[in-house]
C-alpha positions as CSV (number, residue, x, y, z in Angstrom):
1,M,-36.2,-10.3,-67.6
2,Q,-35.1,-8.6,-70.9
3,K,-31.7,-10.5,-71.1
4,I,-33.9,-13.7,-70.6
5,V,-36.7,-12.6,-73.1
6,L,-33.9,-11.8,-75.6
7,L,-32.3,-15.0,-75.4
8,I,-35.8,-17.0,-75.6
9,T,-37.0,-14.7,-78.6
10,F,-33.4,-15.2,-80.3
11,L,-34.1,-18.9,-79.9
12,C,-37.5,-18.7,-81.2
13,V,-37.3,-15.7,-82.8
14,F,-38.6,-13.0,-82.2
15,A,-37.7,-20.0,-53.7
16,S,-39.4,-23.0,-52.9
17,C,-43.2,-22.9,-53.3
18,K,-46.3,-24.9,-51.7
19,N,-48.5,-27.2,-54.1
20,D,-51.6,-27.4,-51.8
21,K,-55.0,-27.5,-52.8
22,P,-57.7,-25.7,-51.1
23,N,-59.8,-28.3,-49.1
24,N,-63.2,-28.9,-50.0
25,E,-64.8,-26.1,-47.9
26,T,-62.9,-23.7,-50.2
27,E,-64.4,-25.7,-53.2
28,E,-68.1,-25.6,-51.8
29,Y,-67.8,-21.5,-51.3
30,T,-70.6,-19.8,-53.3
31,E,-69.0,-19.3,-56.7
32,F,-70.2,-16.8,-59.3
33,I,-67.9,-17.2,-61.9
34,D,-68.8,-14.4,-64.6
35,E,-67.8,-13.7,-68.3
36,F,-64.9,-11.7,-67.4
37,S,-63.5,-14.4,-65.6
38,N,-62.8,-16.7,-68.7
39,V,-59.5,-17.7,-70.3
40,K,-59.7,-18.5,-73.5
41,Y,-56.1,-18.8,-75.2
42,A,-53.9,-18.9,-72.6
43,K,-52.6,-22.3,-71.1
44,G,-50.7,-20.8,-68.0
45,F,-53.5,-19.7,-65.7
46,E,-56.9,-19.7,-64.5
47,I,-59.3,-17.5,-62.9
48,K,-62.0,-18.0,-60.8
49,A,-64.1,-15.5,-59.1
50,F,-66.1,-16.1,-55.7
51,E,-68.1,-13.7,-53.1
52,D,-65.5,-11.6,-51.5
53,Y,-62.1,-13.2,-53.4
54,K,-60.9,-14.5,-56.8
55,T,-58.4,-17.1,-57.2
56,I,-55.6,-17.5,-59.8
57,T,-54.1,-20.8,-60.4
58,L,-50.8,-20.8,-62.5
59,K,-50.5,-24.0,-64.2
60,N,-47.1,-23.3,-66.3
61,P,-44.8,-21.3,-64.1
62,W,-41.9,-22.6,-66.1
63,P,-41.2,-25.0,-68.5
64,G,-40.7,-28.7,-67.8
65,T,-42.8,-28.7,-64.3
66,S,-46.1,-29.8,-63.3
67,R,-45.9,-27.7,-60.3
68,T,-49.0,-25.5,-59.7
69,F,-49.4,-22.2,-57.9
70,K,-52.7,-20.7,-56.4
71,Y,-53.1,-17.1,-55.3
72,A,-56.1,-15.6,-53.7
73,L,-57.2,-12.1,-54.4
74,V,-59.1,-10.8,-51.6
75,E,-61.6,-7.7,-51.7
76,K,-61.3,-5.1,-48.8
77,N,-63.0,-6.9,-45.6
78,G,-63.7,-10.0,-47.5
79,T,-63.7,-13.4,-46.3
80,L,-61.2,-15.9,-47.5
81,P,-61.7,-19.5,-46.3
82,N,-58.6,-21.3,-45.6
83,P,-55.9,-18.9,-46.3
84,E,-53.6,-21.6,-45.5
85,S,-54.0,-22.8,-48.5
86,Y,-52.8,-20.6,-51.1
87,D,-49.2,-19.8,-52.0
88,A,-49.9,-16.2,-51.8
89,V,-52.9,-13.9,-50.6
90,L,-53.2,-10.1,-51.3
91,E,-55.9,-7.7,-51.0
92,V,-57.4,-6.0,-54.0
93,P,-57.2,-3.6,-55.8
94,V,-53.2,-3.2,-55.2
95,K,-51.9,0.5,-55.2
96,R,-48.2,-0.3,-55.1
97,I,-46.4,-2.9,-57.1
98,V,-43.1,-4.2,-58.3
99,V,-43.0,-6.1,-61.9
100,T,-39.8,-8.0,-62.8
101,S,-40.5,-8.3,-66.8
102,T,-40.5,-5.4,-69.2
103,T,-43.3,-7.4,-70.7
104,H,-45.6,-6.5,-67.7
105,I,-45.1,-2.6,-68.4
106,P,-47.7,-2.5,-71.5
107,S,-50.4,-4.2,-69.4
108,L,-49.9,-1.8,-66.5
109,E,-50.2,0.7,-69.2
110,M,-52.9,-0.6,-71.1
111,L,-55.1,-0.7,-67.9
112,G,-54.1,2.6,-66.8
113,E,-52.2,1.5,-63.8
114,N,-48.8,2.9,-64.6
115,E,-48.5,4.9,-61.5
116,A,-48.9,2.0,-59.3
117,L,-45.3,0.6,-60.5
118,V,-42.8,1.5,-58.1
119,G,-39.9,-0.7,-58.7
120,F,-38.2,-2.6,-61.4
121,P,-34.7,-4.6,-61.9
122,N,-32.7,-3.5,-64.6
123,V,-34.9,-0.1,-65.7
124,N,-32.5,0.6,-68.6
125,Y,-34.4,-2.2,-70.5
126,I,-37.7,-0.3,-70.4
127,S,-38.7,1.4,-73.6
128,S,-41.9,2.5,-72.9
129,E,-41.9,6.6,-73.1
130,K,-44.5,7.0,-70.4
131,T,-42.7,4.8,-68.0
132,R,-39.3,6.4,-68.7
133,E,-40.7,9.7,-67.6
134,R,-41.8,8.3,-64.2
135,I,-38.1,6.8,-63.7
136,T,-36.6,10.1,-64.6
137,D,-38.7,11.6,-62.1
138,G,-37.7,9.0,-59.4
139,K,-41.0,7.6,-58.7
140,I,-39.5,3.8,-60.1
141,T,-37.0,2.6,-58.1
142,E,-34.1,0.7,-59.5
143,L,-33.9,-2.8,-58.2
144,G,-30.7,-4.1,-59.4
145,R,-30.1,-7.1,-61.5
146,N,-33.1,-9.5,-62.2
147,E,-31.4,-12.5,-60.9
148,D,-29.9,-10.6,-58.2
149,I,-32.9,-8.3,-56.6
150,N,-31.6,-5.8,-53.9
151,T,-34.4,-7.0,-51.4
152,E,-33.5,-4.5,-48.8
153,I,-34.4,-1.5,-51.3
154,L,-37.6,-3.5,-52.4
155,I,-38.6,-4.3,-48.8
156,N,-38.5,-0.7,-48.0
157,L,-40.7,0.5,-50.7
158,A,-43.5,-1.7,-49.1
159,P,-45.2,-3.0,-52.2
160,D,-48.5,-5.0,-52.0
161,A,-47.0,-7.4,-54.3
162,V,-44.3,-8.6,-56.2
163,I,-45.1,-10.1,-60.1
164,G,-42.1,-12.1,-60.8
165,F,-41.1,-15.0,-63.0
166,A,-38.7,-17.9,-63.1
167,V,-36.6,-20.6,-65.5
168,D,-37.0,-23.1,-62.8
169,G,-38.0,-23.5,-59.2
170,N,-34.8,-21.9,-57.5
171,N,-35.5,-18.4,-56.2
172,S,-33.8,-17.4,-53.2
173,T,-34.5,-13.8,-53.6
174,F,-38.1,-14.3,-53.6
175,A,-38.1,-16.6,-50.9
176,T,-36.6,-14.0,-48.9
177,I,-39.4,-11.3,-49.9
178,E,-42.2,-13.8,-48.8
179,K,-40.9,-14.2,-45.6
180,T,-41.2,-10.3,-45.0
181,G,-45.1,-10.8,-45.8
182,I,-45.0,-9.5,-49.3
183,P,-46.7,-11.6,-51.7
184,V,-44.8,-12.7,-54.8
185,L,-46.9,-14.0,-57.5
186,Y,-45.1,-16.0,-60.7
187,N,-46.2,-14.3,-63.9
188,S,-45.4,-17.0,-67.0
189,D,-46.7,-15.0,-69.9
190,W,-43.4,-16.1,-71.4
191,T,-43.9,-19.6,-71.6
192,E,-47.2,-18.8,-73.9
193,T,-46.6,-20.6,-77.6
194,T,-49.4,-18.5,-79.4
195,P,-49.8,-15.0,-79.6
196,L,-53.1,-14.4,-78.5
197,G,-52.5,-16.5,-75.5
198,K,-49.7,-14.1,-74.4
199,A,-51.3,-11.4,-74.6
200,E,-54.5,-12.6,-72.5
201,W,-52.2,-12.6,-69.6
202,I,-53.6,-8.7,-69.6
203,K,-56.2,-10.5,-67.4
204,F,-53.6,-11.4,-64.8
205,F,-53.3,-7.9,-64.3
206,G,-56.5,-6.9,-64.9
207,A,-57.8,-9.5,-61.9
208,I,-54.8,-7.8,-59.5
209,F,-56.1,-4.3,-59.9
210,D,-60.0,-4.9,-59.9
211,K,-60.1,-4.2,-63.5
212,E,-61.4,-7.3,-65.1
213,K,-63.8,-5.7,-67.1
214,E,-61.1,-3.4,-68.9
215,A,-59.0,-6.4,-69.3
216,D,-61.5,-8.3,-71.1
217,S,-62.6,-5.3,-73.2
218,I,-59.1,-4.4,-74.3
219,F,-58.2,-8.3,-75.0
220,Q,-61.0,-8.7,-76.8
221,A,-60.1,-5.5,-79.3
222,I,-56.8,-7.0,-79.7
223,E,-58.4,-10.5,-80.5
224,T,-60.7,-9.1,-83.2
225,E,-58.0,-7.4,-84.8
226,Y,-55.8,-10.1,-84.9
227,L,-58.4,-12.2,-86.1
228,S,-59.6,-10.0,-88.8
229,A,-55.8,-9.3,-90.1
230,K,-55.3,-13.1,-90.3
231,K,-58.5,-13.3,-92.4
232,I,-57.3,-11.1,-94.8
233,A,-53.9,-12.6,-94.8
234,F,-55.4,-15.9,-96.4
235,E,-57.2,-13.7,-99.5
236,A,-53.4,-14.0,-100.9
237,K,-52.9,-16.4,-103.4
238,N,-49.7,-17.4,-102.5
239,A,-47.5,-18.0,-99.6
240,P,-44.1,-16.8,-99.9
241,T,-41.5,-19.0,-98.5
242,V,-40.1,-17.8,-95.0
243,I,-36.6,-18.7,-93.2
244,S,-35.5,-17.1,-90.0
245,G,-33.1,-16.5,-87.3
246,A,-29.0,-16.5,-87.6
247,M,-25.7,-17.7,-86.5
248,Y,-24.6,-17.6,-83.2
249,K,-21.1,-18.5,-82.7
250,D,-21.3,-22.2,-85.0
251,V,-25.1,-22.7,-84.5
252,W,-28.3,-21.3,-86.6
253,Y,-30.8,-20.7,-84.1
254,M,-34.5,-20.4,-85.5
255,P,-38.2,-21.2,-83.8
256,Q,-39.3,-24.5,-83.7
257,G,-42.6,-25.3,-86.0
258,E,-44.8,-25.1,-83.2
259,S,-43.8,-21.8,-81.4
260,W,-44.5,-18.5,-81.1
261,G,-42.6,-17.3,-83.7
262,A,-43.7,-19.9,-86.5
263,Q,-47.2,-19.2,-85.3
264,F,-47.0,-15.7,-86.6
265,I,-45.5,-16.5,-90.0
266,A,-48.3,-19.0,-90.3
267,D,-50.9,-16.6,-89.2
268,A,-49.7,-14.0,-91.9
269,N,-49.8,-16.8,-94.4
270,G,-46.3,-17.5,-95.0
271,D,-44.8,-20.8,-95.6
272,Y,-42.3,-21.0,-92.9
273,L,-39.5,-23.9,-94.2
274,W,-39.1,-25.4,-90.6
275,K,-43.3,-25.4,-89.8
276,D,-43.3,-29.2,-89.6
277,S,-40.4,-29.2,-86.9
278,K,-42.0,-30.4,-83.4
279,G,-41.1,-28.0,-80.3
280,T,-42.1,-24.8,-79.2
281,G,-38.7,-23.5,-78.5
282,G,-35.8,-23.2,-80.6
283,L,-33.8,-25.3,-83.2
284,S,-30.1,-25.7,-83.3
285,L,-28.8,-25.9,-86.8
286,S,-25.9,-26.2,-88.8
287,L,-25.0,-23.6,-91.5
288,E,-25.2,-26.3,-94.4
289,S,-28.2,-27.8,-93.4
290,V,-30.2,-24.2,-93.5
291,L,-28.3,-23.4,-96.5
292,D,-29.3,-26.3,-98.3
293,K,-32.9,-26.3,-97.1
294,G,-33.5,-22.2,-96.8
295,H,-31.0,-20.8,-99.7
296,A,-34.2,-19.8,-102.0
297,A,-36.4,-18.6,-99.4
298,E,-38.1,-15.4,-100.5
299,V,-38.5,-13.7,-97.1
300,W,-36.0,-13.8,-94.3
301,I,-37.5,-12.6,-90.7
302,G,-35.7,-11.7,-87.7
303,P,-31.9,-12.2,-88.3
304,G,-31.0,-12.1,-85.0
305,Q,-29.8,-8.6,-83.5
306,F,-28.0,-7.6,-87.0
307,T,-29.2,-4.1,-87.9
308,S,-27.9,-3.9,-91.4
309,L,-27.2,-6.1,-94.6
310,E,-23.4,-5.3,-94.3
311,E,-23.2,-6.2,-90.8
312,M,-24.7,-9.6,-91.6
313,K,-21.8,-9.8,-94.4
314,D,-19.3,-8.7,-92.2
315,A,-20.3,-11.3,-89.7
316,N,-20.6,-14.2,-92.0
317,Q,-20.0,-14.4,-95.9
318,A,-22.4,-17.2,-96.3
319,Y,-25.6,-14.6,-95.6
320,T,-24.9,-13.3,-99.1
321,Q,-25.6,-16.9,-100.2
322,F,-29.3,-16.7,-99.6
323,K,-31.9,-15.3,-102.4
324,A,-34.1,-13.4,-99.4
325,F,-30.5,-11.4,-98.6
326,K,-29.5,-11.1,-102.4
327,S,-33.0,-9.4,-103.0
328,G,-32.7,-7.3,-99.5
329,K,-36.2,-9.0,-98.3
330,V,-34.3,-9.2,-94.8
331,Y,-36.8,-7.8,-92.0
332,S,-35.5,-7.4,-88.4
333,Y,-37.2,-6.1,-85.1
334,S,-33.8,-4.6,-83.6
335,L,-34.0,-1.5,-84.8
336,K,-36.5,-0.1,-83.0
337,K,-35.3,1.1,-79.4
338,G,-36.1,2.9,-76.4
339,K,-33.8,5.9,-74.9
340,T,-31.7,3.6,-73.0
341,G,-31.4,0.9,-75.5
342,G,-34.2,-1.6,-74.8
343,V,-35.7,-3.3,-77.7
344,I,-39.4,-2.3,-78.3
345,Y,-40.2,-5.5,-79.8
346,F,-39.5,-7.5,-76.7
347,E,-41.7,-5.3,-74.4
348,L,-44.6,-4.8,-76.6
349,A,-44.8,-7.7,-79.1
350,P,-46.2,-10.3,-76.8
351,N,-49.1,-7.7,-75.8
352,R,-50.1,-6.4,-79.3
353,P,-49.9,-9.4,-81.6
354,D,-52.2,-7.6,-83.8
355,L,-49.6,-5.1,-84.6
356,V,-47.0,-8.0,-85.1
357,L,-49.3,-10.0,-87.3
358,K,-50.2,-6.9,-89.5
359,D,-46.4,-6.1,-90.0
360,L,-45.9,-9.4,-91.0
361,I,-48.7,-9.7,-93.5
362,K,-47.5,-6.0,-94.9
363,I,-44.2,-7.9,-95.2
364,L,-45.1,-11.0,-97.0
365,H,-48.5,-9.5,-98.6
366,P,-47.9,-5.9,-99.2
367,E,-51.1,-5.5,-101.6
368,L,-53.3,-6.7,-99.0
369,F,-52.4,-3.7,-96.2
370,P,-51.3,-1.2,-98.6
371,N,-51.7,1.7,-95.8
372,H,-49.8,-0.2,-93.1
373,E,-46.7,1.2,-91.6
374,L,-44.1,-1.4,-90.3
375,Y,-44.6,-0.8,-86.5
376,F,-42.0,-3.3,-85.2
377,F,-39.8,-4.6,-88.1
378,D,-37.6,-2.9,-90.3
379,K,-36.3,-3.9,-93.8
380,L,-32.4,-3.9,-93.7
381,Q,-30.5,-1.5,-95.7
């Protein structure tokens, strides 16, 4: 997943399936939705609790589709009406799991379920020290490339569930896995466009591990910290102007105004110069247009994969014409990496938006957070 997340994050900075719905008999079954089933910010999934089971409805598995998926999470010895109406049925809590995105790792660890992870594609992308120890100890099996998972090895691991993701509806690997009876559930945390929406996907894993209360408590703590930091940010009288992104070949990519990256800058009380652009993905601009509009921007956030000002200068002399470059106010998330080269930001930032926001407030309004040390970002030298 990290290759895909890297591309998506750069642009934004920073199996055939059924679409059947349960019939009325399922819907009429006694429901007792409690407060731990509430999803407040995330747009991509819903959780409902019933007498012996829970359901997860996935509403946005990949961009540009109206397809939905419905999964049933059944308690041991529980009764599930109309199991044929679901895209996947699994018994919870799961004990052995395969996940396919580094963004899933922090949720497992925060819930205390990292030992349930038995397989992962491209293990070198994982940055977490705790999970890397389990890889070193041979407790997590390498499954090959994400786009070409070794299904034979995966099937031999006999996981209770595989948590996948999809950029479109064509995934023959997942279809093969499903035919063996192993449930495959899509997780589309990466399609969320708000910081708290991404972080709320810990509730997806909370349901799978029967830890809804724990997941809700963890998310509430993150939400509280995020909203508190946002409030502090708006105590500043001025909002520094901000540019983002960098050139890739002949195109400058930066986040659109309704994207995850742009939302962070807005909540940190920064004036992102392309904040009025429509869309939640990435803008593709010419160097000339960016230089014309952004040459006087005070701060530069997320200059692609560059790790020094000298590297930027060597890549393109035009970077030196920006005020933020001249003043040294260029900040990157690309310097902090795990032992095998995985960028920590890509793995952890979607799960800890409170830390990202505090970093950005420290960058834009250092007087407001004098004791905060940058967690994800570094000032390029």
